[in-house]
N, C-alpha and C positions, 0 to 999 in steps of 0.2 A: 667797289673798293675791296681789296683783299687784304687779309691780315696775315702776318707771319707768326709762326709758333715761336715761343721763347727758346732761347738757347739752353741746351741741357746744363745742368749744374754738375760741376766736377768737384773733386776733393779740394782743389785750390781755391774754391770760392766760398769756403766756410767763413761766415761772418764773425763768429765768436768762438775761436778755438779754445780747447781746454788748456789750462795752465800746465806746463811740463813739470812743475815742482809739486803743487798741491792738488792738481787735477780738477780744480774748480772750473766750472763752466761759466764763471762770471767775468771773463776777460773782456776788456773793451779796447777798441782800437783808438790809438792816439790820433791827433789831427795832423800827423806828419808821416813821412816815409824816410827811410834811410837807404840810400843806394837802390832805390826802386822797390824796397821791401817794406811792408807795413810793420809798424811797431805796436805791440799791444801791451796792456797793463793788466795784471790780475787784480780784481777787486777784493780778493780775500787775503793773499799774502803780499801783494805789492810788487811781484816780480815783473820786470819789463822785458819782453822777449820778442824776437822776430818770428813772424809766421808768413809763409811756411819756413821751417827750419832749413838751413843750408845743407846740401848734400855732403857726404863724407869727402868727396873729391874737392869740393869748394873749400871745405875746412882745412884739408891737407895743404892746399895751395896757399891759404892765408897764414896758417900756423906752421910753417916749415921749421926745420931745426934752427935756422938763423934768426927766427923771430924772437926767441927768448933771450933775455940778458944772461950772460955768463955761459951760453952754450958753446961747446967746443966744435 
C-alpha cells in the first residue's frame, strides 16, 4: 500500500488569520460561511470579518457608485 504526500499549504489555508483591526492572532472561525467565504471573529476586539478579504475588483463591483443612498 502506498501513501500520498499531503497537499502543500498555501496562504489561503491559514486557519486563524490575524485581525485586520487590532492585529490579534486570536481570531476564531464561526460555524458558518457567507457566500462561500469563512467568517471569523476576533477574540480580542470582537470584529467579525471575512477571510480571505475580497479583492479590490470584487469590492468595486459590489460597491459601485449606485450602491450608496443619495449618490448622483
